N, CA, C and O atoms as a GROMACS GRO file, in nm:
protein
  484
    1MET      N    1  12.991  14.751   4.545
    1MET     CA    2  12.884  14.661   4.576
    1MET      C    3  12.858  14.667   4.727
    1MET      O    4  12.951  14.683   4.806
    2SER      N    5  12.732  14.653   4.767
    2SER     CA    6  12.701  14.653   4.909
    2SER      C    7  12.613  14.532   4.942
    2SER      O    8  12.543  14.478   4.856
    3LEU      N    9  12.620  14.490   5.066
    3LEU     CA   10  12.549  14.373   5.112
    3LEU      C   11  12.474  14.410   5.240
    3LEU      O   12  12.534  14.460   5.334
    4GLU      N   13  12.343  14.385   5.243
    4GLU     CA   14  12.262  14.412   5.361
    4GLU      C   15  12.266  14.289   5.452
    4GLU      O   16  12.228  14.180   5.412
    5THR      N   17  12.314  14.308   5.575
    5THR     CA   18  12.327  14.199   5.670
    5THR      C   19  12.261  14.239   5.802
    5THR      O   20  12.223  14.354   5.822
    6PHE      N   21  12.250  14.142   5.892
    6PHE     CA   22  12.187  14.168   6.022
    6PHE      C   23  12.273  14.108   6.133
    6PHE      O   24  12.326  13.998   6.120
    7HIS      N   25  12.286  14.185   6.242
    7HIS     CA   26  12.369  14.146   6.355
    7HIS      C   27  12.284  14.145   6.481
    7HIS      O   28  12.230  14.248   6.520
    8GLY      N   29  12.271  14.028   6.545
    8GLY     CA   30  12.194  14.016   6.668
    8GLY      C   31  12.283  14.035   6.789
    8GLY      O   32  12.391  13.978   6.797
    9THR      N   33  12.237  14.116   6.884
    9THR     CA   34  12.314  14.143   7.004
    9THR      C   35  12.220  14.192   7.114
    9THR      O   36  12.098  14.185   7.099
   10THR      N   37  12.276  14.240   7.223
   10THR     CA   38  12.195  14.297   7.331
   10THR      C   39  12.178  14.447   7.307
   10THR      O   40  12.253  14.509   7.232
   11ARG      N   41  12.079  14.503   7.374
   11ARG     CA   42  12.055  14.648   7.362
   11ARG      C   43  12.178  14.726   7.408
   11ARG      O   44  12.215  14.826   7.348
   12GLU      N   45  12.240  14.679   7.516
   12GLU     CA   46  12.358  14.747   7.570
   12GLU      C   47  12.473  14.750   7.469
   12GLU      O   48  12.534  14.854   7.446
   13ILE      N   49  12.503  14.635   7.409
   13ILE     CA   50  12.611  14.628   7.311
   13ILE      C   51  12.573  14.704   7.183
   13ILE      O   52  12.660  14.766   7.121
   14ALA      N   53  12.445  14.700   7.144
   14ALA     CA   54  12.401  14.773   7.025
   14ALA      C   55  12.427  14.923   7.042
   14ALA      O   56  12.470  14.990   6.948
   15THR      N   57  12.403  14.974   7.162
   15THR     CA   58  12.429  15.117   7.188
   15THR      C   59  12.577  15.149   7.170
   15THR      O   60  12.613  15.251   7.112
   16ILE      N   61  12.662  15.062   7.221
   16ILE     CA   62  12.808  15.082   7.205
   16ILE      C   63  12.846  15.077   7.058
   16ILE      O   64  12.923  15.161   7.011
   17ILE      N   65  12.793  14.980   6.984
   17ILE     CA   66  12.823  14.968   6.841
   17ILE      C   67  12.780  15.093   6.767
   17ILE      O   68  12.855  15.146   6.684
   18LEU      N   69  12.660  15.142   6.796
   18LEU     CA   70  12.609  15.261   6.727
   18LEU      C   71  12.692  15.385   6.760
   18LEU      O   72  12.707  15.473   6.675
   19ASN      N   73  12.745  15.392   6.881
   19ASN     CA   74  12.825  15.509   6.922
   19ASN      C   75  12.972  15.500   6.880
   19ASN      O   76  13.033  15.600   6.845
   20GLU      N   77  13.027  15.377   6.884
   20GLU     CA   78  13.171  15.362   6.862
   20GLU      C   79  13.208  15.276   6.742
   20GLU      O   80  13.325  15.269   6.705
   21GLY      N   81  13.110  15.212   6.681
   21GLY     CA   82  13.138  15.121   6.570
   21GLY      C   83  13.172  14.982   6.622
   21GLY      O   84  13.187  14.960   6.742
   22PHE      N   85  13.183  14.889   6.529
   22PHE     CA   86  13.219  14.752   6.564
   22PHE      C   87  13.366  14.746   6.603
   22PHE      O   88  13.450  14.813   6.544
   23LYS      N   89  13.395  14.666   6.705
   23LYS     CA   90  13.533  14.641   6.745
   23LYS      C   91  13.549  14.492   6.766
   23LYS      O   92  13.464  14.429   6.830
   24ILE      N   93  13.655  14.436   6.714
   24ILE     CA   94  13.683  14.294   6.738
   24ILE      C   95  13.769  14.287   6.863
   24ILE      O   96  13.882  14.336   6.866
   25ILE      N   97  13.714  14.226   6.967
   25ILE     CA   98  13.783  14.213   7.094
   25ILE      C   99  13.825  14.068   7.110
   25ILE      O  100  13.740  13.981   7.132
   26PRO      N  101  13.955  14.041   7.098
   26PRO     CA  102  14.000  13.902   7.113
   26PRO      C  103  13.960  13.846   7.249
   26PRO      O  104  13.974  13.912   7.352
   27LYS      N  105  13.910  13.723   7.247
   27LYS     CA  106  13.875  13.657   7.372
   27LYS      C  107  13.925  13.514   7.369
   27LYS      O  108  13.947  13.456   7.263
   28GLU      N  109  13.943  13.460   7.487
   28GLU     CA  110  14.001  13.326   7.499
   28GLU      C  111  13.911  13.221   7.438
   28GLU      O  112  13.958  13.133   7.365
   29VAL      N  113  13.781  13.229   7.467
   29VAL     CA  114  13.685  13.135   7.410
   29VAL      C  115  13.617  13.206   7.294
   29VAL      O  116  13.548  13.306   7.313
   30THR      N  117  13.637  13.154   7.174
   30THR     CA  118  13.587  13.223   7.056
   30THR      C  119  13.460  13.157   7.002
   30THR      O  120  13.420  13.049   7.047
   31ASN      N  121  13.400  13.222   6.907
   31ASN     CA  122  13.287  13.164   6.836
   31ASN      C  123  13.339  13.057   6.740
   31ASN      O  124  13.460  13.031   6.735
   32ASP      N  125  13.250  12.996   6.666
   32ASP     CA  126  13.285  12.882   6.581
   32ASP      C  127  13.401  12.910   6.485
   32ASP      O  128  13.486  12.823   6.463
   33LEU      N  129  13.406  13.028   6.431
   33LEU     CA  130  13.509  13.059   6.332
   33LEU      C  131  13.612  13.158   6.384
   33LEU      O  132  13.684  13.220   6.305
   34GLY      N  133  13.619  13.174   6.515
   34GLY     CA  134  13.718  13.263   6.572
   34GLY      C  135  13.661  13.400   6.605
   34GLY      O  136  13.541  13.423   6.593
   35ASN      N  137  13.750  13.489   6.647
   35ASN     CA  138  13.709  13.625   6.681
   35ASN      C  139  13.670  13.699   6.554
   35ASN      O  140  13.738  13.690   6.452
   36GLY      N  141  13.562  13.772   6.562
   36GLY     CA  142  13.516  13.847   6.445
   36GLY      C  143  13.378  13.903   6.469
   36GLY      O  144  13.325  13.896   6.580
   37ILE      N  145  13.320  13.957   6.365
   37ILE     CA  146  13.184  14.011   6.369
   37ILE      C  147  13.097  13.917   6.286
   37ILE      O  148  13.121  13.897   6.167
   38TYR      N  149  12.996  13.861   6.349
   38TYR     CA  150  12.910  13.763   6.284
   38TYR      C  151  12.779  13.829   6.242
   38TYR      O  152  12.705  13.881   6.325
   39ASN      N  153  12.752  13.826   6.112
   39ASN     CA  154  12.630  13.883   6.057
   39ASN      C  155  12.559  13.777   5.975
   39ASN      O  156  12.621  13.682   5.926
   40PHE      N  157  12.429  13.794   5.958
   40PHE     CA  158  12.348  13.705   5.875
   40PHE      C  159  12.304  13.783   5.752
   40PHE      O  160  12.262  13.898   5.762
   41CYS      N  161  12.315  13.720   5.636
   41CYS     CA  162  12.274  13.784   5.512
   41CYS      C  163  12.178  13.692   5.438
   41CYS      O  164  12.174  13.572   5.465
   42PRO      N  165  12.100  13.746   5.344
   42PRO     CA  166  12.006  13.662   5.270
   42PRO      C  167  12.081  13.560   5.185
   42PRO      O  168  12.192  13.584   5.140
   43ASP      N  169  12.017  13.446   5.164
   43ASP     CA  170  12.074  13.348   5.072
   43ASP      C  171  12.028  13.381   4.930
   43ASP      O  172  11.940  13.465   4.912
   44ASP      N  173  12.088  13.318   4.833
   44ASP     CA  174  12.057  13.348   4.693
   44ASP      C  175  11.915  13.308   4.653
   44ASP      O  176  11.865  13.354   4.551
   45TYR      N  177  11.851  13.222   4.732
   45TYR     CA  178  11.720  13.168   4.694
   45TYR      C  179  11.606  13.219   4.780
   45TYR      O  180  11.491  13.182   4.759
   46GLY      N  181  11.636  13.303   4.878
   46GLY     CA  182  11.532  13.358   4.965
   46GLY      C  183  11.470  13.254   5.057
   46GLY      O  184  11.354  13.267   5.095
   47CYS      N  185  11.546  13.154   5.092
   47CYS     CA  186  11.493  13.044   5.175
   47CYS      C  187  11.492  13.077   5.324
   47CYS      O  188  11.421  13.010   5.400
   48TRP      N  189  11.566  13.176   5.366
   48TRP     CA  190  11.567  13.206   5.508
   48TRP      C  191  11.565  13.355   5.530
   48TRP      O  192  11.596  13.433   5.441
   49ASN      N  193  11.528  13.393   5.650
   49ASN     CA  194  11.515  13.533   5.685
   49ASN      C  195  11.635  13.571   5.773
   49ASN      O  196  11.642  13.530   5.889
   50PRO      N  197  11.729  13.648   5.720
   50PRO     CA  198  11.851  13.680   5.796
   50PRO      C  199  11.824  13.760   5.922
   50PRO      O  200  11.895  13.746   6.021
   51LYS      N  201  11.722  13.845   5.920
   51LYS     CA  202  11.689  13.924   6.039
   51LYS      C  203  11.641  13.832   6.151
   51LYS      O  204  11.682  13.848   6.267
   52GLU      N  205  11.556  13.735   6.118
   52GLU     CA  206  11.509  13.638   6.217
   52GLU      C  207  11.622  13.549   6.268
   52GLU      O  208  11.628  13.516   6.386
   53ASN      N  209  11.713  13.510   6.177
   53ASN     CA  210  11.828  13.429   6.218
   53ASN      C  211  11.916  13.504   6.317
   53ASN      O  212  11.964  13.447   6.415
   54ALA      N  213  11.939  13.632   6.291
   54ALA     CA  214  12.019  13.715   6.382
   54ALA      C  215  11.951  13.726   6.518
   54ALA      O  216  12.017  13.721   6.622
   55LYS      N  217  11.820  13.741   6.517
   55LYS     CA  218  11.744  13.750   6.641
   55LYS      C  219  11.749  13.620   6.719
   55LYS      O  220  11.769  13.621   6.841
   56ARG      N  221  11.730  13.507   6.650
   56ARG     CA  222  11.738  13.375   6.717
   56ARG      C  223  11.877  13.351   6.776
   56ARG      O  224  11.891  13.301   6.887
   57TYR      N  225  11.980  13.387   6.699
   57TYR     CA  226  12.118  13.373   6.748
   57TYR      C  227  12.136  13.450   6.878
   57TYR      O  228  12.185  13.396   6.977
   58ALA      N  229  12.096  13.577   6.877
   58ALA     CA  230  12.114  13.662   6.995
   58ALA      C  231  12.037  13.608   7.115
   58ALA      O  232  12.088  13.609   7.227
   59LYS      N  233  11.914  13.562   7.092
   59LYS     CA  234  11.835  13.507   7.203
   59LYS      C  235  11.903  13.385   7.264
   59LYS      O  236  11.897  13.364   7.386
   60GLN      N  237  11.966  13.305   7.180
   60GLN     CA  238  12.028  13.182   7.228
   60GLN      C  239  12.161  13.208   7.299
   60GLN      O  240  12.192  13.141   7.398
   61TYR      N  241  12.240  13.302   7.250
   61TYR     CA  242  12.378  13.317   7.300
   61TYR      C  243  12.406  13.444   7.378
   61TYR      O  244  12.515  13.457   7.434
   62LYS      N  245  12.314  13.537   7.383
   62LYS     CA  246  12.338  13.664   7.454
   62LYS      C  247  12.246  13.673   7.576
   62LYS      O  248  12.140  13.612   7.579
   63ARG      N  249  12.289  13.750   7.674
   63ARG     CA  250  12.208  13.773   7.793
   63ARG      C  251  12.157  13.917   7.789
   63ARG      O  252  12.234  14.010   7.769
   64GLY      N  253  12.027  13.933   7.809
   64GLY     CA  254  11.970  14.066   7.810
   64GLY      C  255  11.869  14.084   7.699
   64GLY      O  256  11.840  13.991   7.624
   65LYS      N  257  11.817  14.205   7.689
   65LYS     CA  258  11.719  14.240   7.586
   65LYS      C  259  11.786  14.233   7.449
   65LYS      O  260  11.890  14.295   7.426
   66VAL      N  261  11.726  14.157   7.358
   66VAL     CA  262  11.784  14.134   7.225
   66VAL      C  263  11.742  14.243   7.127
   66VAL      O  264  11.628  14.289   7.128
   67ILE      N  265  11.837  14.281   7.044
   67ILE     CA  266  11.810  14.379   6.938
   67ILE      C  267  11.886  14.333   6.813
   67ILE      O  268  11.991  14.269   6.823
   68VAL      N  269  11.832  14.366   6.696
   68VAL     CA  270  11.897  14.331   6.569
   68VAL      C  271  11.932  14.459   6.496
   68VAL      O  272  11.847  14.545   6.474
   69LEU      N  273  12.058  14.471   6.458
   69LEU     CA  274  12.105  14.586   6.381
   69LEU      C  275  12.114  14.550   6.234
   69LEU      O  276  12.161  14.442   6.198
   70LYS      N  277  12.070  14.641   6.148
   70LYS     CA  278  12.092  14.622   6.004
   70LYS      C  279  12.228  14.682   5.974
   70LYS      O  280  12.255  14.797   6.006
   71VAL      N  281  12.314  14.602   5.910
   71VAL     CA  282  12.450  14.645   5.880
   71VAL      C  283  12.472  14.638   5.729
   71VAL      O  284  12.461  14.531   5.669
   72ILE      N  285  12.501  14.750   5.670
   72ILE     CA  286  12.530  14.753   5.526
   72ILE      C  287  12.682  14.744   5.511
   72ILE      O  288  12.756  14.828   5.562
   73ILE      N  289  12.726  14.640   5.441
   73ILE     CA  290  12.869  14.620   5.418
   73ILE      C  291  12.900  14.660   5.275
   73ILE      O  292  12.849  14.600   5.181
   74ASN      N  293  12.984  14.761   5.260
   74ASN     CA  294  13.029  14.801   5.127
   74ASN      C  295  13.154  14.719   5.096
   74ASN      O  296  13.256  14.731   5.163
   75THR      N  297  13.144  14.638   4.995
   75THR     CA  298  13.254  14.546   4.965
   75THR      C  299  13.346  14.605   4.859
   75THR      O  300  13.307  14.686   4.775
   76SER      N  301  13.470  14.562   4.866
   76SER     CA  302  13.570  14.598   4.766
   76SER      C  303  13.661  14.478   4.751
   76SER      O  304  13.638  14.374   4.813
   77SER      N  305  13.762  14.490   4.669
   77SER     CA  306  13.856  14.380   4.650
   77SER      C  307  13.934  14.351   4.778
   77SER      O  308  13.996  14.245   4.790
   78GLN      N  309  13.933  14.445   4.873
   78GLN     CA  310  14.006  14.427   4.998
   78GLN      C  311  13.917  14.372   5.111
   78GLN      O  312  13.966  14.348   5.222
   79THR      N  313  13.789  14.354   5.084
   79THR     CA  314  13.697  14.302   5.185
   79THR      C  315  13.720  14.153   5.204
   79THR      O  316  13.727  14.076   5.108
   80THR      N  317  13.732  14.113   5.330
   80THR     CA  318  13.750  13.972   5.362
   80THR      C  319  13.624  13.920   5.429
   80THR      O  320  13.577  13.977   5.528
   81TYR      N  321  13.569  13.814   5.377
   81TYR     CA  322  13.453  13.751   5.438
   81TYR      C  323  13.454  13.603   5.405
   81TYR      O  324  13.523  13.559   5.312
   82ILE      N  325  13.378  13.528   5.480
   82ILE     CA  326  13.367  13.384   5.457
   82ILE      C  327  13.224  13.355   5.416
   82ILE      O  328  13.130  13.383   5.490
   83ASP      N  329  13.208  13.299   5.299
   83ASP     CA  330  13.077  13.257   5.252
   83ASP      C  331  13.060  13.111   5.292
   83ASP      O  332  13.118  13.021   5.230
   84LEU      N  333  12.980  13.087   5.396
   84LEU     CA  334  12.965  12.951   5.449
   84LEU      C  335  12.893  12.858   5.351
   84LEU      O  336  12.894  12.736   5.371
   85ASP      N  337  12.833  12.912   5.247
   85ASP     CA  338  12.764  12.830   5.148
   85ASP      C  339  12.850  12.799   5.026
   85ASP      O  340  12.808  12.725   4.937
   86ASP      N  341  12.970  12.854   5.022
   86ASP     CA  342  13.059  12.831   4.909
   86ASP      C  343  13.111  12.687   4.914
   86ASP      O  344  13.167  12.646   5.015
   87PRO      N  345  13.093  12.609   4.807
   87PRO     CA  346  13.135  12.468   4.808
   87PRO      C  347  13.284  12.448   4.838
   87PRO      O  348  13.320  12.353   4.907
   88VAL      N  349  13.369  12.535   4.788
   88VAL     CA  350  13.513  12.524   4.815
   88VAL      C  351  13.539  12.543   4.964
   88VAL      O  352  13.613  12.466   5.025
   89PHE      N  353  13.478  12.647   5.023
   89PHE     CA  354  13.494  12.670   5.166
   89PHE      C  355  13.442  12.552   5.246
   89PHE      O  356  13.506  12.508   5.341
   90MET      N  357  13.326  12.500   5.206
   90MET     CA  358  13.266  12.388   5.279
   90MET      C  359  13.359  12.266   5.282
   90MET      O  360  13.372  12.200   5.385
   91ARG      N  361  13.423  12.237   5.170
   91ARG     CA  362  13.517  12.124   5.165
   91ARG      C  363  13.638  12.149   5.254
   91ARG      O  364  13.679  12.061   5.330
   92GLU      N  365  13.695  12.269   5.245
   92GLU     CA  366  13.812  12.301   5.325
   92GLU      C  367  13.778  12.302   5.474
   92GLU      O  368  13.854  12.249   5.555
   93TRP      N  369  13.664  12.361   5.510
   93TRP     CA  370  13.624  12.366   5.650
   93TRP      C  371  13.601  12.225   5.703
   93TRP      O  372  13.634  12.196   5.818
   94SER      N  373  13.545  12.139   5.622
   94SER     CA  374  13.521  12.000   5.663
   94SER      C  375  13.654  11.931   5.696
   94SER      O  376  13.664  11.858   5.794
   95LYS      N  377  13.756  11.954   5.613
   95LYS     CA  378  13.889  11.896   5.638
   95LYS      C  379  13.946  11.948   5.770
   95LYS      O  380  13.998  11.872   5.851
   96ILE      N  381  13.937  12.079   5.790
   96ILE     CA  382  13.990  12.140   5.912
   96ILE      C  383  13.916  12.086   6.034
   96ILE      O  384  13.978  12.050   6.134
   97ARG      N  385  13.782  12.079   6.025
   97ARG     CA  386  13.702  12.029   6.136
   97ARG      C  387  13.741  11.886   6.172
   97ARG      O  388  13.754  11.853   6.290
   98GLU      N  389  13.760  11.801   6.070
   98GLU     CA  390  13.800  11.662   6.094
   98GLU      C  391  13.936  11.656   6.163
   98GLU      O  392  13.955  11.576   6.255
   99GLN      N  393  14.030  11.738   6.119
   99GLN     CA  394  14.162  11.741   6.182
   99GLN      C  395  14.153  11.785   6.328
   99GLN      O  396  14.218  11.727   6.415
  100LEU      N  397  14.072  11.888   6.354
  100LEU     CA  398  14.056  11.937   6.491
  100LEU      C  399  13.986  11.833   6.579
  100LEU      O  400  14.022  11.816   6.695
  101GLU      N  401  13.888  11.766   6.523
  101GLU     CA  402  13.818  11.662   6.598
  101GLU      C  403  13.913  11.548   6.633
  101GLU      O  404  13.911  11.498   6.745
  102HIS      N  405  13.995  11.507   6.538
  102HIS     CA  406  14.093  11.401   6.561
  102HIS      C  407  14.191  11.443   6.671
  102HIS      O  408  14.222  11.366   6.761
  103ARG      N  409  14.238  11.567   6.663
  103ARG     CA  410  14.332  11.619   6.763
  103ARG      C  411  14.267  11.624   6.901
  103ARG      O  412  14.328  11.585   7.001
  104ALA      N  413  14.141  11.671   6.908
  104ALA     CA  414  14.071  11.679   7.036
  104ALA      C  415  14.050  11.540   7.095
  104ALA      O  416  14.063  11.522   7.216
  105ASN      N  417  14.016  11.443   7.011
  105ASN     CA  418  13.997  11.306   7.059
  105ASN      C  419  14.127  11.248   7.116
  105ASN      O  420  14.125  11.180   7.218
  106ASN      N  421  14.238  11.276   7.051
  106ASN     CA  422  14.368  11.229   7.101
  106ASN      C  423  14.402  11.293   7.235
  106ASN      O  424  14.451  11.225   7.325
  107ILE      N  425  14.377  11.421   7.247
  107ILE     CA  426  14.403  11.490   7.374
  107ILE      C  427  14.316  11.429   7.484
  107ILE      O  428  14.364  11.403   7.595
  108TRP      N  429  14.188  11.407   7.454
  108TRP     CA  430  14.095  11.349   7.551
  108TRP      C  431  14.141  11.209   7.594
  108TRP      O  432  14.137  11.175   7.712
  109LYS      N  433  14.184  11.127   7.498
  109LYS     CA  434  14.233  10.993   7.529
  109LYS      C  435  14.354  11.000   7.622
  109LYS      O  436  14.364  10.922   7.717
  110ASN      N  437  14.446  11.093   7.596
  110ASN     CA  438  14.564  11.109   7.681
  110ASN      C  439  14.526  11.151   7.822
  110ASN      O  440  14.584  11.102   7.919
  111ILE      N  441  14.430  11.241   7.834
  111ILE     CA  442  14.384  11.285   7.967
  111ILE      C  443  14.323  11.168   8.042
  111ILE      O  444  14.351  11.147   8.160
  112LEU      N  445  14.239  11.090   7.974
  112LEU     CA  446  14.177  10.974   8.038
  112LEU      C  447  14.282  10.871   8.080
  112LEU      O  448  14.274  10.814   8.189
  113GLN      N  449  14.380  10.848   7.993
  113GLN     CA  450  14.485  10.750   8.025
  113GLN      C  451  14.566  10.794   8.146
  113GLN      O  452  14.596  10.713   8.233
  114GLU      N  453  14.602  10.922   8.151
  114GLU     CA  454  14.675  10.976   8.267
  114GLU      C  455  14.594  10.959   8.395
  114GLU      O  456  14.648  10.921   8.499
  115ALA      N  457  14.463  10.988   8.387
  115ALA     CA  458  14.376  10.975   8.505
  115ALA      C  459  14.368  10.829   8.548
  115ALA      O  460  14.368  10.800   8.668
  116LEU      N  461  14.361  10.737   8.452
  116LEU     CA  462  14.359  10.594   8.485
  116LEU      C  463  14.490  10.551   8.551
  116LEU      O  464  14.490  10.477   8.649
  117ASN      N  465  14.600  10.598   8.494
  117ASN     CA  466  14.733  10.564   8.549
  117ASN      C  467  14.750  10.617   8.691
  117ASN      O  468  14.814  10.553   8.775
  118GLU      N  469  14.694  10.734   8.718
  118GLU     CA  470  14.707  10.795   8.851
  118GLU      C  471  14.600  10.744   8.948
  118GLU      O  472  14.605  10.772   9.068
  119GLY      N  473  14.505  10.669   8.895
  119GLY     CA  474  14.399  10.614   8.979
  119GLY      C  475  14.296  10.716   9.024
  119GLY      O  476  14.228  10.697   9.124
  120THR      N  477  14.285  10.826   8.948
  120THR     CA  478  14.188  10.930   8.987
  120THR      C  479  14.050  10.903   8.931
  120THR      O  480  13.953  10.969   8.969
  121ILE      N  481  14.040  10.807   8.838
  121ILE     CA  482  13.907  10.766   8.791
  121ILE      C  483  13.896  10.615   8.790
  121ILE      O  484  13.792  10.560   8.754
   0.00000   0.00000   0.00000
């Protein structure tokens, strides 16, 4: 089975991808779901345009001339992907997000309390 997807990036990075293929480069500040390759694919109902979504993403988050690559993903039983529209994933992600938000709020409260105790704010 294959899936037609679209990847928005800069012209410079697109040239590297076309010459060397995709590479996952770990970085300290990651995207929403961590380090990986983010592509847009059609939904089951044809409600959105994945090519336009990839272009909008690149315009918002990349610097430079934007280009959209069509990426055909040949899937197998060993292919790993996250379907953001899957109800099971949505429930699990919601739980994880709530836990992370709670943790971040606690860290922020501790930082504020320390600053108050030290008289820096």
